[in-house]
Short mmCIF file of the C-alpha atoms (twelve columns), coordinates in Angstrom:
data_MODEL
# 
_entry.id   MODEL 
# 
loop_
_atom_site.group_PDB 
_atom_site.id 
_atom_site.type_symbol 
_atom_site.label_atom_id 
_atom_site.label_alt_id 
_atom_site.label_comp_id 
_atom_site.label_asym_id 
_atom_site.label_seq_id 
_atom_site.Cartn_x 
_atom_site.Cartn_y 
_atom_site.Cartn_z 
_atom_site.pdbx_PDB_model_num 
ATOM 1   C CA . UNK A 1   0.110   -0.417  0.254  1 
ATOM 2   C CA . UNK A 2   0.964   3.384   -1.064 1 
ATOM 3   C CA . UNK A 3   0.642   6.509   1.399  1 
ATOM 4   C CA . UNK A 4   0.349   9.736   -0.548 1 
ATOM 5   C CA . UNK A 5   -0.249  12.022  2.632  1 
ATOM 6   C CA . UNK A 6   -1.345  12.284  6.422  1 
ATOM 7   C CA . UNK A 7   -3.719  14.896  7.195  1 
ATOM 8   C CA . UNK A 8   -4.358  15.873  10.335 1 
ATOM 9   C CA . UNK A 9   -7.752  17.369  12.004 1 
ATOM 10  C CA . UNK A 10  -8.320  19.329  14.446 1 
ATOM 11  C CA . UNK A 11  -11.946 18.864  15.842 1 
ATOM 12  C CA . UNK A 12  -14.504 20.181  18.043 1 
ATOM 13  C CA . UNK A 13  -16.971 18.040  19.293 1 
ATOM 14  C CA . UNK A 14  -19.973 19.273  21.593 1 
ATOM 15  C CA . UNK A 15  -22.319 17.239  23.854 1 
ATOM 16  C CA . UNK A 16  -25.668 16.910  23.633 1 
ATOM 17  C CA . UNK A 17  -25.671 18.382  27.275 1 
ATOM 18  C CA . UNK A 18  -23.018 19.002  30.145 1 
ATOM 19  C CA . UNK A 19  -21.195 16.621  31.657 1 
ATOM 20  C CA . UNK A 20  -18.986 17.929  34.351 1 
ATOM 21  C CA . UNK A 21  -16.255 16.084  36.481 1 
ATOM 22  C CA . UNK A 22  -14.265 17.990  39.678 1 
ATOM 23  C CA . UNK A 23  -11.595 18.999  37.176 1 
ATOM 24  C CA . UNK A 24  -13.904 20.382  34.054 1 
ATOM 25  C CA . UNK A 25  -17.095 21.876  33.627 1 
ATOM 26  C CA . UNK A 26  -17.385 20.208  29.963 1 
ATOM 27  C CA . UNK A 27  -20.187 21.176  26.803 1 
ATOM 28  C CA . UNK A 28  -17.381 20.293  24.206 1 
ATOM 29  C CA . UNK A 29  -13.780 18.542  23.697 1 
ATOM 30  C CA . UNK A 30  -10.865 19.250  21.216 1 
ATOM 31  C CA . UNK A 31  -9.501  16.290  19.864 1 
ATOM 32  C CA . UNK A 32  -7.333  15.224  16.760 1 
ATOM 33  C CA . UNK A 33  -8.369  13.093  13.920 1 
ATOM 34  C CA . UNK A 34  -5.430  11.856  11.903 1 
ATOM 35  C CA . UNK A 35  -6.285  10.620  8.187  1 
ATOM 36  C CA . UNK A 36  -4.101  8.337   6.093  1 
ATOM 37  C CA . UNK A 37  -4.539  8.861   2.583  1 
ATOM 38  C CA . UNK A 38  -3.457  5.736   0.239  1 
ATOM 39  C CA . UNK A 39  -3.684  4.669   -3.380 1 
ATOM 40  C CA . UNK A 40  -4.601  7.929   -4.749 1 
ATOM 41  C CA . UNK A 41  -7.221  8.241   -2.136 1 
ATOM 42  C CA . UNK A 42  -8.876  4.581   -2.940 1 
ATOM 43  C CA . UNK A 43  -7.902  3.694   0.693  1 
ATOM 44  C CA . UNK A 44  -8.372  6.490   3.963  1 
ATOM 45  C CA . UNK A 45  -7.853  5.117   7.287  1 
ATOM 46  C CA . UNK A 46  -8.519  7.171   10.705 1 
ATOM 47  C CA . UNK A 47  -7.738  7.623   14.095 1 
ATOM 48  C CA . UNK A 48  -8.234  9.681   17.138 1 
ATOM 49  C CA . UNK A 49  -6.396  11.212  20.321 1 
ATOM 50  C CA . UNK A 50  -7.953  13.052  23.037 1 
ATOM 51  C CA . UNK A 51  -5.416  14.959  24.428 1 
ATOM 52  C CA . UNK A 52  -6.207  16.418  27.773 1 
ATOM 53  C CA . UNK A 53  -3.478  18.607  29.591 1 
ATOM 54  C CA . UNK A 54  -3.848  17.378  33.154 1 
ATOM 55  C CA . UNK A 55  -3.283  13.503  32.285 1 
ATOM 56  C CA . UNK A 56  -0.507  13.475  29.912 1 
ATOM 57  C CA . UNK A 57  0.162   17.230  29.421 1 
ATOM 58  C CA . UNK A 58  -0.644  17.560  25.708 1 
ATOM 59  C CA . UNK A 59  -3.085  19.886  23.731 1 
ATOM 60  C CA . UNK A 60  -4.862  19.973  20.909 1 
ATOM 61  C CA . UNK A 61  -1.673  22.356  19.093 1 
ATOM 62  C CA . UNK A 62  0.642   20.163  20.989 1 
ATOM 63  C CA . UNK A 63  -0.472  16.239  19.331 1 
ATOM 64  C CA . UNK A 64  -0.431  17.910  15.554 1 
ATOM 65  C CA . UNK A 65  2.714   19.498  16.076 1 
ATOM 66  C CA . UNK A 66  3.643   16.015  17.575 1 
ATOM 67  C CA . UNK A 67  2.440   14.145  14.396 1 
ATOM 68  C CA . UNK A 68  3.672   16.343  11.858 1 
ATOM 69  C CA . UNK A 69  7.074   15.331  13.743 1 
ATOM 70  C CA . UNK A 70  6.812   11.685  13.627 1 
ATOM 71  C CA . UNK A 71  5.368   12.075  9.983  1 
ATOM 72  C CA . UNK A 72  8.911   13.288  8.759  1 
ATOM 73  C CA . UNK A 73  10.714  11.193  10.601 1 
ATOM 74  C CA . UNK A 74  13.155  8.356   8.110  1 
ATOM 75  C CA . UNK A 75  11.533  5.380   9.378  1 
ATOM 76  C CA . UNK A 76  7.990   6.503   8.685  1 
ATOM 77  C CA . UNK A 77  6.489   3.624   6.770  1 
ATOM 78  C CA . UNK A 78  5.384   5.520   3.189  1 
ATOM 79  C CA . UNK A 79  5.357   2.215   1.561  1 
ATOM 80  C CA . UNK A 80  2.998   -0.100  4.069  1 
ATOM 81  C CA . UNK A 81  2.216   -3.953  3.482  1 
ATOM 82  C CA . UNK A 82  3.066   -5.482  6.678  1 
ATOM 83  C CA . UNK A 83  1.586   -5.012  10.345 1 
ATOM 84  C CA . UNK A 84  5.362   -4.939  11.729 1 
ATOM 85  C CA . UNK A 85  6.213   -1.900  9.825  1 
ATOM 86  C CA . UNK A 86  3.379   -0.043  12.370 1 
ATOM 87  C CA . UNK A 87  5.024   -1.800  14.882 1 
ATOM 88  C CA . UNK A 88  8.945   -0.919  14.147 1 
ATOM 89  C CA . UNK A 89  7.600   2.749   13.600 1 
ATOM 90  C CA . UNK A 90  5.872   3.240   17.378 1 
ATOM 91  C CA . UNK A 91  8.330   0.724   19.198 1 
ATOM 92  C CA . UNK A 92  11.067  3.961   17.651 1 
ATOM 93  C CA . UNK A 93  9.242   6.641   19.062 1 
ATOM 94  C CA . UNK A 94  9.290   8.394   21.994 1 
ATOM 95  C CA . UNK A 95  8.920   6.967   25.548 1 
ATOM 96  C CA . UNK A 96  7.183   8.293   28.517 1 
ATOM 97  C CA . UNK A 97  3.690   9.854   28.500 1 
ATOM 98  C CA . UNK A 98  4.220   13.128  26.469 1 
ATOM 99  C CA . UNK A 99  2.891   12.434  23.025 1 
ATOM 100 C CA . UNK A 100 0.880   9.578   24.252 1 
ATOM 101 C CA . UNK A 101 -2.988  11.183  22.162 1 
ATOM 102 C CA . UNK A 102 -0.513  11.553  19.133 1 
ATOM 103 C CA . UNK A 103 1.335   8.046   18.954 1 
ATOM 104 C CA . UNK A 104 -2.911  6.878   19.321 1 
ATOM 105 C CA . UNK A 105 -4.511  8.706   16.825 1 
ATOM 106 C CA . UNK A 106 -1.529  8.204   14.185 1 
ATOM 107 C CA . UNK A 107 -0.993  4.412   14.938 1 
ATOM 108 C CA . UNK A 108 -4.628  3.820   14.781 1 
ATOM 109 C CA . UNK A 109 -5.116  5.567   11.209 1 
ATOM 110 C CA . UNK A 110 -1.971  3.108   10.068 1 
ATOM 111 C CA . UNK A 111 -3.641  0.413   11.600 1 
ATOM 112 C CA . UNK A 112 -7.021  1.002   9.969  1 
ATOM 113 C CA . UNK A 113 -5.620  2.277   6.306  1 
ATOM 114 C CA . UNK A 114 -3.546  -1.440  6.450  1 
ATOM 115 C CA . UNK A 115 -6.635  -3.244  7.470  1 
ATOM 116 C CA . UNK A 116 -8.637  -1.909  4.493  1 
ATOM 117 C CA . UNK A 117 -5.944  -1.962  2.393  1 
ATOM 118 C CA . UNK A 118 -5.469  -5.792  3.484  1 
ATOM 119 C CA . UNK A 119 -9.561  -6.380  3.833  1 
ATOM 120 C CA . UNK A 120 -9.078  -7.758  7.522  1 
ATOM 121 C CA . UNK A 121 -10.111 -5.997  11.213 1 
ATOM 122 C CA . UNK A 122 -7.389  -4.742  12.653 1 
ATOM 123 C CA . UNK A 123 -7.969  -7.286  15.644 1 
ATOM 124 C CA . UNK A 124 -6.260  -9.805  13.454 1 
ATOM 125 C CA . UNK A 125 -3.306  -8.255  14.136 1 
ATOM 126 C CA . UNK A 126 -3.164  -8.681  17.734 1 
ATOM 127 C CA . UNK A 127 -2.461  -12.058 20.109 1 
ATOM 128 C CA . UNK A 128 -6.143  -13.767 20.863 1 
ATOM 129 C CA . UNK A 129 -4.578  -15.243 24.387 1 
ATOM 130 C CA . UNK A 130 -7.118  -13.334 26.140 1 
ATOM 131 C CA . UNK A 131 -9.730  -12.840 23.315 1 
ATOM 132 C CA . UNK A 132 -13.742 -12.688 24.034 1 
ATOM 133 C CA . UNK A 133 -16.376 -12.105 21.271 1 
ATOM 134 C CA . UNK A 134 -18.798 -9.630  23.519 1 
ATOM 135 C CA . UNK A 135 -18.204 -6.553  25.423 1 
ATOM 136 C CA . UNK A 136 -20.277 -5.431  28.555 1 
ATOM 137 C CA . UNK A 137 -19.877 -1.662  29.219 1 
ATOM 138 C CA . UNK A 138 -20.801 0.079   32.835 1 
ATOM 139 C CA . UNK A 139 -22.050 3.689   32.717 1 
ATOM 140 C CA . UNK A 140 -20.529 7.470   33.917 1 
ATOM 141 C CA . UNK A 141 -22.380 9.570   36.147 1 
ATOM 142 C CA . UNK A 142 -21.366 13.421  35.702 1 
ATOM 143 C CA . UNK A 143 -20.535 15.368  39.193 1 
ATOM 144 C CA . UNK A 144 -23.886 16.743  38.785 1 
ATOM 145 C CA . UNK A 145 -27.304 17.724  41.238 1 
ATOM 146 C CA . UNK A 146 -29.898 15.104  42.908 1 
ATOM 147 C CA . UNK A 147 -32.152 15.718  40.538 1 
ATOM 148 C CA . UNK A 148 -30.102 15.127  37.105 1 
ATOM 149 C CA . UNK A 149 -28.437 12.483  38.833 1 
ATOM 150 C CA . UNK A 150 -32.085 10.635  39.038 1 
ATOM 151 C CA . UNK A 151 -32.936 11.454  35.849 1 
ATOM 152 C CA . UNK A 152 -29.790 9.884   34.793 1 
ATOM 153 C CA . UNK A 153 -29.771 6.632   36.880 1 
ATOM 154 C CA . UNK A 154 -33.339 5.856   35.790 1 
ATOM 155 C CA . UNK A 155 -32.131 5.897   31.913 1 
ATOM 156 C CA . UNK A 156 -29.510 3.764   33.333 1 
ATOM 157 C CA . UNK A 157 -31.321 1.406   35.075 1 
ATOM 158 C CA . UNK A 158 -34.504 1.076   32.171 1 
ATOM 159 C CA . UNK A 159 -31.115 -0.423  30.163 1 
ATOM 160 C CA . UNK A 160 -30.247 -2.810  32.585 1 
ATOM 161 C CA . UNK A 161 -26.802 -1.426  33.166 1 
ATOM 162 C CA . UNK A 162 -25.463 -1.727  36.287 1 
ATOM 163 C CA . UNK A 163 -21.814 -1.612  36.727 1 
ATOM 164 C CA . UNK A 164 -21.602 2.450   37.387 1 
ATOM 165 C CA . UNK A 165 -19.223 4.657   37.697 1 
ATOM 166 C CA . UNK A 166 -19.372 7.862   39.691 1 
ATOM 167 C CA . UNK A 167 -17.469 11.522  39.536 1 
ATOM 168 C CA . UNK A 168 -17.161 12.793  42.553 1 
ATOM 169 C CA . UNK A 169 -15.825 16.622  43.441 1 
ATOM 170 C CA . UNK A 170 -14.308 17.998  46.694 1 
ATOM 171 C CA . UNK A 171 -17.688 18.882  48.371 1 
ATOM 172 C CA . UNK A 172 -18.217 16.049  50.934 1 
ATOM 173 C CA . UNK A 173 -22.151 17.063  51.337 1 
ATOM 174 C CA . UNK A 174 -22.841 17.386  47.010 1 
ATOM 175 C CA . UNK A 175 -20.960 13.703  47.180 1 
ATOM 176 C CA . UNK A 176 -23.112 12.277  49.839 1 
ATOM 177 C CA . UNK A 177 -26.379 13.293  48.023 1 
ATOM 178 C CA . UNK A 178 -24.779 11.528  44.622 1 
ATOM 179 C CA . UNK A 179 -24.663 8.766   45.958 1 
ATOM 180 C CA . UNK A 180 -27.796 8.525   48.246 1 
ATOM 181 C CA . UNK A 181 -29.146 9.447   44.426 1 
ATOM 182 C CA . UNK A 182 -27.684 6.658   43.066 1 
ATOM 183 C CA . UNK A 183 -29.122 3.892   45.907 1 
ATOM 184 C CA . UNK A 184 -32.733 5.328   46.187 1 
ATOM 185 C CA . UNK A 185 -32.670 4.699   42.493 1 
ATOM 186 C CA . UNK A 186 -30.767 0.941   42.107 1 
ATOM 187 C CA . UNK A 187 -30.806 -0.063  46.087 1 
ATOM 188 C CA . UNK A 188 -27.995 -2.285  46.601 1 
ATOM 189 C CA . UNK A 189 -28.417 -3.651  42.690 1 
ATOM 190 C CA . UNK A 190 -25.306 -1.974  41.279 1 
ATOM 191 C CA . UNK A 191 -21.418 -1.863  40.752 1 
ATOM 192 C CA . UNK A 192 -20.126 1.341   42.313 1 
ATOM 193 C CA . UNK A 193 -16.841 3.272   41.269 1 
ATOM 194 C CA . UNK A 194 -16.179 6.825   41.836 1 
ATOM 195 C CA . UNK A 195 -13.538 8.908   40.234 1 
ATOM 196 C CA . UNK A 196 -11.994 11.773  42.068 1 
ATOM 197 C CA . UNK A 197 -9.957  13.287  38.913 1 
ATOM 198 C CA . UNK A 198 -7.081  13.882  41.728 1 
ATOM 199 C CA . UNK A 199 -8.747  16.845  43.854 1 
ATOM 200 C CA . UNK A 200 -8.452  15.111  47.028 1 
ATOM 201 C CA . UNK A 201 -5.656  15.718  50.030 1 
ATOM 202 C CA . UNK A 202 -5.392  13.294  52.236 1 
ATOM 203 C CA . UNK A 203 -7.517  14.836  54.482 1 
ATOM 204 C CA . UNK A 204 -10.427 15.105  52.541 1 
ATOM 205 C CA . UNK A 205 -9.972  11.597  51.547 1 
ATOM 206 C CA . UNK A 206 -9.989  10.529  54.823 1 
ATOM 207 C CA . UNK A 207 -13.167 12.196  55.591 1 
ATOM 208 C CA . UNK A 208 -14.970 10.318  52.947 1 
ATOM 209 C CA . UNK A 209 -13.811 7.008   54.579 1 
ATOM 210 C CA . UNK A 210 -17.507 6.720   55.679 1 
ATOM 211 C CA . UNK A 211 -19.261 7.866   52.766 1 
ATOM 212 C CA . UNK A 212 -16.906 4.668   50.953 1 
ATOM 213 C CA . UNK A 213 -17.647 2.084   53.677 1 
ATOM 214 C CA . UNK A 214 -21.713 3.170   53.937 1 
ATOM 215 C CA . UNK A 215 -22.352 3.263   50.475 1 
ATOM 216 C CA . UNK A 216 -20.520 -0.186  49.289 1 
ATOM 217 C CA . UNK A 217 -17.853 1.432   47.258 1 
ATOM 218 C CA . UNK A 218 -16.233 -1.419  45.368 1 
ATOM 219 C CA . UNK A 219 -13.003 0.951   43.868 1 
ATOM 220 C CA . UNK A 220 -12.140 4.647   44.148 1 
ATOM 221 C CA . UNK A 221 -10.430 6.232   41.283 1 
ATOM 222 C CA . UNK A 222 -7.421  8.351   41.129 1 
ATOM 223 C CA . UNK A 223 -8.575  10.236  44.958 1 
ATOM 224 C CA . UNK A 224 -5.357  12.177  45.034 1 
ATOM 225 C CA . UNK A 225 -3.000  14.207  42.647 1 
ATOM 226 C CA . UNK A 226 0.201   11.513  41.376 1 
ATOM 227 C CA . UNK A 227 3.110   11.779  43.381 1 
ATOM 228 C CA . UNK A 228 1.355   12.407  46.617 1 
ATOM 229 C CA . UNK A 229 3.252   11.091  49.423 1 
ATOM 230 C CA . UNK A 230 0.072   10.205  51.549 1 
ATOM 231 C CA . UNK A 231 -1.696  8.359   48.682 1 
ATOM 232 C CA . UNK A 232 0.053   5.356   50.210 1 
ATOM 233 C CA . UNK A 233 -1.568  6.168   53.327 1 
ATOM 234 C CA . UNK A 234 -4.832  6.346   52.027 1 
ATOM 235 C CA . UNK A 235 -4.171  3.057   50.111 1 
ATOM 236 C CA . UNK A 236 -3.540  1.066   53.370 1 
ATOM 237 C CA . UNK A 237 -6.837  2.455   54.452 1 
ATOM 238 C CA . UNK A 238 -8.732  1.075   51.689 1 
ATOM 239 C CA . UNK A 239 -7.300  -1.777  51.855 1 
ATOM 240 C CA . UNK A 240 -8.102  -2.722  55.076 1 
ATOM 241 C CA . UNK A 241 -12.083 -1.504  53.961 1 
ATOM 242 C CA . UNK A 242 -11.783 -4.076  51.351 1 
ATOM 243 C CA . UNK A 243 -12.027 -1.422  48.382 1 
ATOM 244 C CA . UNK A 244 -9.558  -1.245  45.500 1 
ATOM 245 C CA . UNK A 245 -7.523  1.979   44.943 1 
ATOM 246 C CA . UNK A 246 -7.084  2.514   40.909 1 
ATOM 247 C CA . UNK A 247 -4.812  4.218   39.200 1 
ATOM 248 C CA . UNK A 248 -5.624  6.645   35.804 1 
ATOM 249 C CA . UNK A 249 -3.686  9.858   35.975 1 
ATOM 250 C CA . UNK A 250 -0.834  8.160   37.532 1 
ATOM 251 C CA . UNK A 251 -0.404  5.496   34.966 1 
ATOM 252 C CA . UNK A 252 0.162   6.749   31.804 1 
ATOM 253 C CA . UNK A 253 3.295   4.814   30.211 1 
ATOM 254 C CA . UNK A 254 4.918   1.936   31.179 1 
ATOM 255 C CA . UNK A 255 7.789   3.403   33.501 1 
ATOM 256 C CA . UNK A 256 4.307   4.640   35.614 1 
ATOM 257 C CA . UNK A 257 3.592   1.156   35.950 1 
ATOM 258 C CA . UNK A 258 6.393   -0.273  36.933 1 
ATOM 259 C CA . UNK A 259 6.947   2.431   39.922 1 
ATOM 260 C CA . UNK A 260 3.769   1.329   40.725 1 
ATOM 261 C CA . UNK A 261 4.069   -2.073  41.047 1 
ATOM 262 C CA . UNK A 262 7.523   -1.058  43.053 1 
ATOM 263 C CA . UNK A 263 5.604   0.697   45.364 1 
ATOM 264 C CA . UNK A 264 2.149   -1.335  46.205 1 
ATOM 265 C CA . UNK A 265 0.059   1.785   45.962 1 
ATOM 266 C CA . UNK A 266 -2.483  0.570   43.363 1 
ATOM 267 C CA . UNK A 267 -4.303  -2.765  42.798 1 
ATOM 268 C CA . UNK A 268 -5.970  -1.672  39.641 1 
ATOM 269 C CA . UNK A 269 -5.458  0.784   36.617 1 
ATOM 270 C CA . UNK A 270 -7.192  2.360   34.169 1 
ATOM 271 C CA . UNK A 271 -5.852  1.565   31.160 1 
ATOM 272 C CA . UNK A 272 -7.171  4.113   28.203 1 
ATOM 273 C CA . UNK A 273 -5.860  4.219   24.339 1 
ATOM 274 C CA . UNK A 274 -5.260  7.880   24.349 1 
ATOM 275 C CA . UNK A 275 -3.995  8.078   27.258 1 
ATOM 276 C CA . UNK A 276 -1.207  5.273   27.066 1 
ATOM 277 C CA . UNK A 277 -0.322  5.991   23.460 1 
ATOM 278 C CA . UNK A 278 -2.567  3.606   21.284 1 
ATOM 279 C CA . UNK A 279 -3.052  -0.564  20.709 1 
ATOM 280 C CA . UNK A 280 1.194   -1.564  20.893 1 
ATOM 281 C CA . UNK A 281 1.692   0.730   23.961 1 
ATOM 282 C CA . UNK A 282 -1.641  0.107   25.587 1 
ATOM 283 C CA . UNK A 283 -1.244  -4.115  25.284 1 
ATOM 284 C CA . UNK A 284 2.735   -3.954  26.390 1 
ATOM 285 C CA . UNK A 285 1.237   -1.977  29.615 1 
ATOM 286 C CA . UNK A 286 -1.363  -4.885  30.127 1 
ATOM 287 C CA . UNK A 287 0.889   -7.411  29.369 1 
ATOM 288 C CA . UNK A 288 3.086   -6.059  32.382 1 
ATOM 289 C CA . UNK A 289 0.340   -5.876  34.869 1 
ATOM 290 C CA . UNK A 290 -1.315  -9.309  34.093 1 
ATOM 291 C CA . UNK A 291 2.660   -10.421 34.535 1 
ATOM 292 C CA . UNK A 292 2.436   -8.298  38.290 1 
ATOM 293 C CA . UNK A 293 -0.913  -9.606  39.141 1 
ATOM 294 C CA . UNK A 294 -2.410  -5.823  38.818 1 
ATOM 295 C CA . UNK A 295 -5.850  -5.683  37.869 1 
ATOM 296 C CA . UNK A 296 -6.923  -3.178  35.198 1 
ATOM 297 C CA . UNK A 297 -10.213 -2.077  33.667 1 
ATOM 298 C CA . UNK A 298 -10.352 -0.110  29.607 1 
ATOM 299 C CA . UNK A 299 -11.598 3.225   29.492 1 
ATOM 300 C CA . UNK A 300 -12.146 5.664   27.793 1 
ATOM 301 C CA . UNK A 301 -11.599 9.624   27.748 1 
ATOM 302 C CA . UNK A 302 -14.702 11.817  28.235 1 
ATOM 303 C CA . UNK A 303 -15.773 13.080  24.837 1 
ATOM 304 C CA . UNK A 304 -14.281 10.204  22.395 1 
ATOM 305 C CA . UNK A 305 -16.030 10.177  18.799 1 
ATOM 306 C CA . UNK A 306 -16.748 6.938   17.122 1 
ATOM 307 C CA . UNK A 307 -13.580 6.381   16.322 1 
ATOM 308 C CA . UNK A 308 -12.127 6.076   19.663 1 
ATOM 309 C CA . UNK A 309 -15.329 4.159   20.715 1 
ATOM 310 C CA . UNK A 310 -14.322 1.491   17.910 1 
ATOM 311 C CA . UNK A 311 -10.894 1.178   18.718 1 
ATOM 312 C CA . UNK A 312 -11.842 0.853   22.318 1 
ATOM 313 C CA . UNK A 313 -14.034 -2.008  21.264 1 
ATOM 314 C CA . UNK A 314 -11.300 -3.740  20.118 1 
ATOM 315 C CA . UNK A 315 -9.273  -3.493  22.931 1 
ATOM 316 C CA . UNK A 316 -12.038 -4.997  25.032 1 
ATOM 317 C CA . UNK A 317 -12.366 -7.843  23.233 1 
ATOM 318 C CA . UNK A 318 -8.483  -8.246  22.880 1 
ATOM 319 C CA . UNK A 319 -8.917  -8.356  27.357 1 
ATOM 320 C CA . UNK A 320 -11.435 -10.768 28.572 1 
ATOM 321 C CA . UNK A 321 -9.634  -10.334 32.096 1 
ATOM 322 C CA . UNK A 322 -10.778 -6.398  31.876 1 
ATOM 323 C CA . UNK A 323 -12.565 -5.985  35.410 1 
ATOM 324 C CA . UNK A 324 -14.232 -3.481  33.854 1 
ATOM 325 C CA . UNK A 325 -14.829 -1.673  30.453 1 
ATOM 326 C CA . UNK A 326 -15.753 1.838   30.243 1 
ATOM 327 C CA . UNK A 327 -16.841 3.773   26.479 1 
ATOM 328 C CA . UNK A 328 -19.265 3.508   23.520 1 
ATOM 329 C CA . UNK A 329 -21.689 6.552   24.986 1 
ATOM 330 C CA . UNK A 330 -22.077 8.305   21.402 1 
ATOM 331 C CA . UNK A 331 -25.423 8.181   21.698 1 
ATOM 332 C CA . UNK A 332 -25.897 9.412   24.786 1 
ATOM 333 C CA . UNK A 333 -23.905 12.427  24.754 1 
ATOM 334 C CA . UNK A 334 -22.397 13.694  22.017 1 
ATOM 335 C CA . UNK A 335 -24.627 16.084  19.617 1 
ATOM 336 C CA . UNK A 336 -22.541 15.088  16.319 1 
ATOM 337 C CA . UNK A 337 -20.156 12.403  15.594 1 
ATOM 338 C CA . UNK A 338 -17.928 11.716  13.258 1 
ATOM 339 C CA . UNK A 339 -18.510 7.728   12.172 1 
ATOM 340 C CA . UNK A 340 -21.482 6.665   9.860  1 
ATOM 341 C CA . UNK A 341 -22.117 3.659   12.162 1 
ATOM 342 C CA . UNK A 342 -23.292 3.789   15.802 1 
ATOM 343 C CA . UNK A 343 -20.446 2.800   18.173 1 
ATOM 344 C CA . UNK A 344 -22.858 2.900   21.498 1 
ATOM 345 C CA . UNK A 345 -23.280 0.078   23.566 1 
ATOM 346 C CA . UNK A 346 -26.927 -1.518  23.387 1 
ATOM 347 C CA . UNK A 347 -28.887 -2.735  26.597 1 
ATOM 348 C CA . UNK A 348 -27.146 -4.288  29.499 1 
ATOM 349 C CA . UNK A 349 -24.277 -2.645  28.075 1 
ATOM 350 C CA . UNK A 350 -23.727 -5.266  25.918 1 
ATOM 351 C CA . UNK A 351 -21.703 -4.700  22.566 1 
ATOM 352 C CA . UNK A 352 -20.665 -6.648  19.599 1 
ATOM 353 C CA . UNK A 353 -17.097 -6.528  17.050 1 
ATOM 354 C CA . UNK A 354 -17.382 -4.523  14.599 1 
ATOM 355 C CA . UNK A 355 -17.694 -5.973  11.200 1 
ATOM 356 C CA . UNK A 356 -15.652 -4.770  8.322  1 
ATOM 357 C CA . UNK A 357 -12.465 -4.406  7.337  1 
ATOM 358 C CA . UNK A 358 -10.213 -1.884  9.293  1 
ATOM 359 C CA . UNK A 359 -11.562 -0.567  12.282 1 
ATOM 360 C CA . UNK A 360 -15.111 -1.903  11.194 1 
ATOM 361 C CA . UNK A 361 -16.260 1.853   10.562 1 
ATOM 362 C CA . UNK A 362 -16.402 4.209   8.319  1 
ATOM 363 C CA . UNK A 363 -15.627 8.393   8.764  1 
ATOM 364 C CA . UNK A 364 -18.681 10.930  7.710  1 
ATOM 365 C CA . UNK A 365 -16.602 13.444  5.605  1 
ATOM 366 C CA . UNK A 366 -19.487 16.026  5.400  1 
ATOM 367 C CA . UNK A 367 -19.021 16.206  9.647  1 
ATOM 368 C CA . UNK A 368 -15.334 16.158  9.932  1 
ATOM 369 C CA . UNK A 369 -15.543 18.692  7.243  1 
ATOM 370 C CA . UNK A 370 -17.894 20.702  9.912  1 
ATOM 371 C CA . UNK A 371 -16.508 19.768  13.100 1 
ATOM 372 C CA . UNK A 372 -12.889 21.110  12.245 1 
ATOM 373 C CA . UNK A 373 -13.904 24.001  10.307 1 
ATOM 374 C CA . UNK A 374 -12.084 26.626  11.765 1 
ATOM 375 C CA . UNK A 375 -8.872  25.175  12.550 1 
ATOM 376 C CA . UNK A 376 -6.231  24.682  10.589 1 
ATOM 377 C CA . UNK A 377 -5.521  21.604  8.999  1 
ATOM 378 C CA . UNK A 378 -1.494  20.063  8.750  1 
ATOM 379 C CA . UNK A 379 -1.316  17.804  5.434  1 
ATOM 380 C CA . UNK A 380 2.076   16.328  5.225  1 
ATOM 381 C CA . UNK A 381 2.873   14.646  1.233  1 
ATOM 382 C CA . UNK A 382 4.624   11.937  0.606  1 
ATOM 383 C CA . UNK A 383 8.330   12.840  -0.314 1 
# 
């Protein structure tokens, strides 16, 4: 397959309603789309990155710049005929987390294009040791007032989804109100995780201990900022209470995972494709966690289009041992999407493999043009 050019589109994805967490009040997100154009336009592969400054330090602008730099490297596979070329290219890029959303977008676009050129779904390019044929997603709830939480819970209950991820903040009374609202709708018939997005300090975390116990919270995700020296003390309290402490912002790279294993603080990791640098790097992380007895979930960023939802579906299907799967919220969150297909989860959170070559989806060109309107598109032609 002869690649002719790479295009990079900054986009704004608008939400149908506000979705807030402790760090941001969100009505939309700024993501990046990479497009691989090959064989004189007969093949187009797409990938998406979700840069979040508070996670990997990336921005929409820095991701576009990183992709531009990657494309101009001498070993970029302009003649792409075998999956090993993509892996060799990705393995030669930067380690750490500073370019992970950029790597995710470009790698996924290359995989999508290669799969389409060979008539293969990209799941064929990965080991099948932990393969499953169906995914069961949980649902996420925003940081919101009681009335809104009750409304969302009633919708989720109608869908027969029982695994819930609640966004909590600094306000103890508001957090209690959210938990009360959830239990009012579901009773004991749900599995609760809470996600704090790093805004607690140790004192505030301890104040929430009775709430965590009384409302049957199973997992607490990233309560304190990365490298907070008191996280270990809180982790001990959680362990004594039978609650799992999960890392997210503290766990973006393989080096982060090695540190987590050494310190023993976190017992679960949230693996997200854009945060962890695409399939190649995410699966290296997952293999390392498996070999060290650390559990994991496959997560998503708030505001992924159908592109990242499709990619996340494939990662979930490759990981039957993931404790939780989050994602495929397109229909429930986005006002406008990029994909022709609806990649949303169904009743019970159930979702099947996407059929067809590449990611198994097609991009709506009109929507891509509309969502990227007003931005500067970067185009790099074959040298």
